[in-house]
Every structure is written in structure tokens, then in C-alpha cells.
C-alpha positions in Angstrom: 36.4 -91.4 77.6 38.9 -93.2 75.9 41.4 -90.2 74.1 43.2 -91.3 70.9 46.4 -90.3 69.5 47.0 -88.5 66.5 50.0 -87.5 64.5 50.8 -85.2 61.6 52.7 -87.7 59.2 54.0 -84.8 56.5 54.8 -81.7 57.6 56.2 -80.1 54.5 54.9 -76.9 52.7 52.7 -78.6 50.2 49.3 -80.1 50.1 49.2 -83.8 50.7 45.1 -85.1 49.5 44.5 -88.5 50.2 42.4 -90.2 48.1 39.1 -92.2 49.2 40.0 -95.6 48.7 43.6 -97.5 48.8 45.6 -94.5 50.6 47.5 -97.6 52.2 50.2 -99.6 50.5 49.6 -103.1 50.6 51.7 -104.1 53.6 50.6 -100.7 55.5 54.1 -98.9 55.5 52.8 -96.1 52.9 50.3 -93.5 52.3 49.7 -92.7 49.0 49.1 -88.8 48.3 49.2 -86.2 45.9 50.0 -82.6 45.9 47.0 -80.4 46.2 45.9 -78.2 48.7 42.9 -77.6 47.3 39.7 -80.6 46.2 39.1 -79.1 43.0 42.6 -78.6 41.8 43.7 -81.4 39.9 44.5 -80.3 36.6 47.2 -77.4 38.4 48.8 -80.4 40.9 52.1 -81.7 39.8 53.5 -84.6 41.9 52.3 -87.9 43.2 54.0 -88.8 46.5 54.1 -91.4 49.5 54.9 -90.9 53.2 56.2 -93.5 55.4 53.7 -94.1 58.5 56.6 -94.5 60.7 59.0 -92.3 59.7 57.7 -89.8 57.9 59.8 -89.9 55.1 58.4 -88.5 51.8 59.4 -89.8 48.5 58.2 -88.2 45.3 56.7 -90.8 42.7 55.8 -88.8 39.5 56.0 -85.4 38.6 54.4 -83.9 35.0 56.8 -82.3 32.7 56.0 -78.4 31.9 53.1 -78.5 34.1 50.7 -74.9 34.1 47.8 -73.5 35.3 45.9 -75.1 32.7 47.3 -78.6 33.2 48.4 -81.6 32.6 48.2 -82.3 36.0 47.5 -85.5 38.6 45.5 -86.5 41.2 43.2 -89.4 42.7 46.4 -91.9 43.8 45.4 -95.4 45.1 47.9 -98.0 45.9 46.9 -101.8 44.3 45.8 -104.1 47.0 48.3 -106.7 45.9 51.4 -104.9 44.7 53.6 -101.7 44.7 51.6 -100.1 41.9 49.8 -96.4 42.2 47.6 -95.7 39.8 46.0 -92.1 39.8 44.5 -89.1 37.2 46.8 -87.6 34.5 45.6 -84.8 32.5 46.6 -85.0 28.4 49.9 -84.2 28.3 48.8 -81.3 25.4 47.1 -79.2 28.1 46.9 -75.4 27.4 44.6 -72.3 27.7 42.4 -73.7 24.6 42.4 -77.2 25.6 42.6 -77.5 29.6 42.3 -80.1 32.0 38.9 -81.3 31.9 37.0 -84.3 33.1 36.8 -85.2 29.6 40.6 -84.9 29.1 42.7 -87.7 31.3 43.3 -91.0 31.6 44.6 -93.5 34.0 48.4 -93.9 35.0 50.3 -95.8 37.2 53.7 -95.8 39.0 55.3 -99.2 40.3 56.8 -97.6 43.2 60.4 -99.4 42.7 60.2 -96.9 39.8 59.4 -93.8 39.9 58.8 -91.3 37.3 58.3 -94.3 35.0 54.4 -93.8 34.3 52.5 -96.9 32.5 49.3 -95.8 30.7 46.7 -98.1 32.0 43.7 -97.2 29.6 44.0 -97.0 25.8 42.8 -93.4 24.2 42.0 -93.1 20.4 40.2 -90.5 19.1 40.1 -91.0 15.5 37.8 -93.5 14.1 37.4 -95.8 13.5 38.1 -96.3 17.0 40.5 -99.1 18.7 38.8 -101.6 20.3 39.6 -101.4 24.3 39.8 -97.8 23.8 38.3 -95.0 24.8 38.1 -91.4 23.5 37.3 -89.0 27.0 38.5 -88.7 30.5 38.5 -91.6 33.0 38.6 -90.9 36.8 38.4 -92.0 40.2 40.4 -95.3 39.5 39.3 -97.7 42.1 41.3 -101.5 42.2 39.0 -105.0 42.7 40.3 -106.5 45.5 42.3 -109.3 43.3 44.1 -106.5 42.0 43.4 -107.6 38.2 40.5 -105.0 37.1 40.4 -101.4 37.8 36.7 -99.4 37.8 36.2 -95.6 36.9 33.8 -93.2 36.1 33.8 -92.0 32.8 33.0 -88.8 30.2 33.6 -88.6 26.3 34.9 -85.8 25.2 32.7 -85.8 21.5 29.4 -87.3 22.4 27.0 -86.2 25.4 30.4 -85.1 27.6 28.1 -84.4 30.3 26.6 -87.8 30.7 28.7 -89.6 33.0 29.0 -93.3 32.6 30.6 -95.7 35.0 33.3 -98.5 33.2 36.0 -100.9 33.9 39.6 -101.9 32.9 40.2 -105.6 32.5 43.5 -107.6 31.9 44.4 -107.9 28.1 47.6 -110.5 27.0 48.9 -108.1 24.8 48.0 -104.5 25.6 45.8 -102.3 23.6 48.1 -100.2 21.1 46.2 -97.5 18.9 47.8 -95.5 16.2 49.9 -92.8 16.9 48.3 -89.3 17.0 47.9 -85.9 19.4 45.5 -87.1 22.2 46.2 -91.1 21.1 48.1 -93.4 24.3 48.3 -97.1 24.3 47.1 -98.7 26.9 47.9 -101.7 29.7 44.0 -103.2 30.3 41.6 -102.9 28.3 38.8 -100.4 28.7 35.3 -100.3 28.2 31.8 -98.6 29.6 29.7 -100.8 31.6 26.3 -98.8 32.5 23.6 -97.7 30.0 22.8 -94.0 30.1 19.7 -92.1 29.1 19.6 -87.8 28.8 16.0 -87.8 29.9 15.3 -91.2 32.2 11.5 -92.2 31.6 9.5 -90.9 34.6 8.9 -94.0 37.3 11.0 -96.5 35.2 14.5 -97.8 36.0 16.8 -95.6 33.2 19.3 -93.3 34.5 20.5 -90.1 33.4 23.9 -90.4 35.4 25.9 -93.5 36.6 28.8 -92.8 39.5 30.9 -93.2 42.5 30.7 -97.0 42.6 32.5 -99.4 44.3 33.7 -103.1 43.8 31.6 -105.9 45.5 33.2 -109.1 46.4 31.4 -112.1 45.8 33.8 -115.3 45.7 34.2 -116.0 41.9 33.3 -113.2 39.8 33.1 -109.1 39.7 30.5 -107.2 40.5 30.1 -103.5 40.5 27.9 -101.4 42.5 27.2 -97.8 41.4 24.7 -95.0 42.1 22.0 -94.0 39.1 20.4 -90.9 39.2 16.6 -92.5 38.0 13.0 -90.2 37.7 10.2 -91.0 40.0 6.7 -91.1 39.1 6.5 -86.8 39.9 9.6 -86.6 37.7 12.1 -86.5 40.6 15.3 -87.2 40.1 16.3 -89.7 42.7 19.7 -91.3 43.3 19.6 -95.2 43.9 22.4 -98.3 44.0 22.4 -100.3 41.4 25.0 -102.9 40.3 26.2 -105.0 37.0 27.9 -107.9 36.6 31.8 -107.7 35.0 32.6 -110.5 33.2 36.2 -109.8 31.7 35.3 -112.5 28.4 32.5 -110.9 27.5 33.9 -107.2 27.0 37.4 -108.5 25.2 34.8 -110.7 22.8 32.7 -107.5 22.1 34.9 -105.6 20.0 32.3 -103.5 18.7 31.6 -102.1 21.7 33.9 -99.0 21.3 31.6 -97.8 19.2 31.7 -95.4 16.1 32.1 -91.8 15.3 29.6 -89.9 16.5 28.3 -92.4 18.5 29.3 -93.3 22.9 31.0 -96.3 23.9 28.6 -98.9 24.0 28.0 -101.5 26.6 29.2 -104.9 25.6 26.9 -107.6 25.2 26.3 -109.5 28.4 26.7 -106.9 30.6 23.6 -106.0 32.3 22.8 -103.6 34.9 20.3 -103.8 37.9 18.4 -101.8 39.9 19.0 -102.6 43.7 17.3 -99.9 45.8 13.6 -98.5 45.4 13.3 -95.9 47.9 11.5 -92.7 48.4 14.0 -90.3 48.8 16.8 -91.6 47.3 20.9 -91.1 48.6 22.0 -88.5 50.1 23.4 -85.5 47.2 26.5 -85.1 50.0 29.3 -86.8 47.4 30.1 -90.1 48.4 31.0 -93.5 46.8 29.1 -96.8 48.0 31.1 -99.0 50.1 30.8 -102.8 50.0 30.5 -105.8 53.1 33.5 -107.8 52.5 31.4 -110.9 51.8 29.5 -109.0 49.3 25.9 -108.9 50.5 25.5 -105.5 51.9 26.3 -102.2 50.3 26.7 -98.9 52.1 25.6 -95.3 51.7 24.9 -91.9 52.7 21.0 -91.2 52.8 19.6 -88.6 54.6 16.4 -88.8 57.7 13.7 -86.7 58.1 15.8 -84.1 59.9 17.6 -83.9 56.2 20.6 -84.9 58.5 23.1 -87.4 56.5 22.8 -90.9 57.9 25.0 -94.9 56.9 22.1 -97.0 55.0 22.5 -100.6 54.3 21.0 -102.1 50.8 20.9 -106.0 51.1 22.1 -107.1 47.6 19.7 -109.9 47.3 16.4 -108.7 48.0 17.2 -104.5 47.3 15.9 -103.9 51.0 17.8 -100.8 51.9 17.5 -99.3 55.6 19.0 -97.1 58.0 22.6 -98.1 60.0 22.2 -94.7 62.0 20.1 -92.8 63.7 23.0 -89.9 64.6 22.3 -86.4 66.2 24.6 -84.6 64.2 25.0 -85.3 60.0 27.7 -86.6 58.5 29.9 -84.0 56.3 31.7 -86.5 54.2 32.3 -89.9 52.1 32.5 -93.3 54.5 34.8 -95.9 54.2 34.1 -99.4 55.7 37.4 -101.4 57.8 38.6 -104.5 55.9 36.9 -106.6 58.1 33.7 -104.8 57.4 32.6 -104.1 61.1 33.9 -100.3 61.4 32.5 -97.7 59.2 34.6 -93.6 59.3 33.2 -90.7 58.6 33.7 -86.6 59.2 30.8 -85.2 61.4 31.2 -81.7 62.7 34.9 -81.2 61.9 35.8 -84.4 63.2 36.9 -87.7 62.7 34.7 -91.1 64.3 34.4 -94.5 64.2 31.1 -96.5 64.2 31.3 -100.2 64.8 28.6 -101.4 62.9 27.5 -104.3 65.5 27.3 -102.4 68.9 26.6 -98.8 67.2 29.1 -97.6 69.9 30.8 -94.2 68.4 34.7 -93.9 69.1 35.1 -89.6 68.2 39.2 -90.1 67.7 40.0 -86.8 67.5 39.1 -83.4 69.4 38.5 -80.2 67.2 35.8 -77.5 67.4 34.2 -75.9 64.6 36.3 -72.9 64.6 39.2 -75.3 63.9 41.2 -75.9 61.0 39.3 -78.2 58.8 39.2 -81.6 58.0 38.8 -82.6 54.6 38.2 -85.6 52.4 37.4 -89.3 53.0 39.2 -90.4 56.9 40.9 -94.1 55.4 41.4 -97.2 57.2 44.8 -98.7 57.0 44.0 -102.4 55.4 45.3 -104.0 58.8 42.5 -101.7 60.1 44.5 -100.9 63.2 44.8 -97.0 61.6 43.1 -94.3 60.5 44.4 -91.5 57.8 42.5 -88.2 57.4 43.4 -84.7 55.9 43.2 -81.7 57.7 45.0 -78.3 57.2 47.6 -77.1 59.4 49.3 -73.7 59.6 53.2 -73.6 58.3 54.1 -69.7 57.9 51.5 -68.3 57.9 49.8 -70.4 55.0 47.6 -73.6 55.1 48.5 -76.9 53.4 46.6 -80.3 53.6 48.3 -82.6 56.1 48.0 -86.1 56.3 47.2 -86.9 60.1 47.7 -90.5 61.5 45.0 -92.4 64.6 46.3 -95.5 66.1 42.8 -97.2 66.9 45.2 -99.9 69.1 46.6 -97.3 71.5 
């Protein structure tokens, strides 16, 4: 059995949490991270940094002002695939004990790595009616760049209307950006933001209506933009079943419908011409383990997790044309993390039983990259491929002066 060399890349006494996508810089020389030492503590986290994969040098890219346990908070950072730009969640600047960091009170902030600390607001926020077209009034999160680096997808919760109903949205280029009136809780945005999924509180049983749209990915189809996302439907018995949906993204249609921003007392609306489509129709739906959909490079296949008859999480594939969903793996253990697909589309990586694995999709050859026991310090989050597919990075707790810190570890797939 091949032994892979695992290197501990970060060593400073703090958390180094990597996001589930876009962790590597376009040139594969840096990995971006946030300072979380607990996945649930974005609101308490003050720093975004990056580490050089060859030297281990760490650079701080951004630090919040007046950070408290109530916010503002930063986290979930990802590199643009095309430029040295990092995008991450930022809580509202006025976060305090009465109005702390929350899923409805955050936005996307970007940093050019050559200009640390200089934040660029990506999505505009306007909380005073009449609302400015291209702005939102809640919280965007888990941002994901399109392959060409021009668009950004995200999940969104409104602060004022149905804050518990999660939807998927996008930001598209806008030549002037989105300028909103000055005011507390407001900020301008470089990109034009909108929601692109329709949700209802109580979906009709047996229909294609959904009560939640979440944990999406870009589907790379030449000449057009498309997003695949998870949607919670109700089956004929009224049970919640998570299925795969897609929605085509036409930036011009989004820019044309300035009324989609919505009015006072409404959630933001889906722009005219943007229609979601149900892809999968399965008995049990996708796994309830938190994970993000992944697309093959040619856009023909969506990958996800679903439970087998033994309750184990397996990788499934969904044909984008037909919606047919089939099991890709039949592992005798259960996958315990989100999955990632290599840039070439030939491998998938995941965590199971406290170890990191890489599976070759064609041959079904399974490589175990680590040699941890269940008693060893925990591997957390989602392992990620480098852009050239020659390395896999992952997070694991490491003890430093009797304290456990989330550190970044790196596996060279070529050695």
C-alpha cells in the first residue's frame, strides 16, 4: 500500500480553517484560511490569512476592527480562480450584544492579496425602502466563484421577511456597481446581487415546490452559466426529501428586472426569465450530512452524497440531461465530510473514519492519504484539491502547548 507524505503546513497557535471550495490561489502557491478554531464561530473570528505551501509563511490579509464575541466576524474564504482576489463572509460592522453576528446580518467582502486590509464590498445591502435594485437586505454566505471568476453564487437569508427561509442567489458584474443611500446597516456593492430560487413555506405534497434552496455549485456548461442546488421537497407522504435542482443564470435578465429587489414587507424576488428546474426524483433523496453539490468539468454530471440501504453516506451521480441518479460508490464505511472533485473531474476526495481518501472515479481505486485512528485528533471540514490536482489540503486539530488548534495539512499526490 502506497504511503503518502503528510506535511503540517501551519504551526502558529491559532485556528486555520479552510473553506470547502477555492482554498488554493490561482497559481497554487497559497492556501487561504480564516482564524476559526471552531467551525461554528465565524462571528467571533477576526482574521483572514494565507499560507505559502512551499515555505509555510503566513500572511494576514484582513483583520476586523473592534472584534468581540458578538461580531463582526469573518470566515469561509475562497480565492478567485482567475486573480489574486479572496472573498469571504463579513458580519455587519455594528454587531453588538443586542444585534450579534447572524445568518441574516452578513455580506461578502473581497481583498486583493496585494492590498491587504483594503476591503471591497461585493454585495450591496440596503435596508431602507424603497430598496435599491441589485441590493439585498439580509445575509449572504458560503460564496462560490464561477469558473471564469466573473460571477459569485451564495446562499441568502433575509433579515426582515421569512428569515428562516434559505435561498440561493448570485452576484453578476455591473459596470457602475450598486450604490445605496448612506445609513446604518447599508453598504455599496461592486457586483449586482439577486436571489435566483423560489421557495415556499409549505410545499405541496408530491410537487416540485421547495421550502429551502441551499449548498449549491456552478455547472460549467460552455457559453452559459448554470447553478445546481439542493432543494427540500415534500413527497406524497408529506416527508421532506432533498433533491437536486438547477437554474440557468442570464446576467442580462437579472440586470433588466430592477423590480426583483422587492418592496417593503417582501422578500427579494427571482428576476423574470430565471427559472429553476428539478433534476432528480429519488425515493430517499440526498444525505442529511451537510455537503455541497459538485459538477463534472464538462457540466454533464452532478455529484452529491446519499445514504445507502445501510445508512452509510455514499457518492451519487446525477445526469444533468435526464436527472437519472445512481450510486457511484459502495463503500463499507460512511463518508463523513463534504466532497470535492478534482479539476480534471477524475477523482473525488472526502473524509471517513477520521482519514482522508481520494477515489478514482473510473477505476474505483481508493487511496487512503492518512493513517489516523479514531482516537487521533479529529480531521474536520472538507479536503480540497489544488488547482493542478497534484495536492490535497485538509484541516486537522494539532496540539500546541496543550491546546488543540485547527491546522492545515498537505498531501503531495505525486510522491
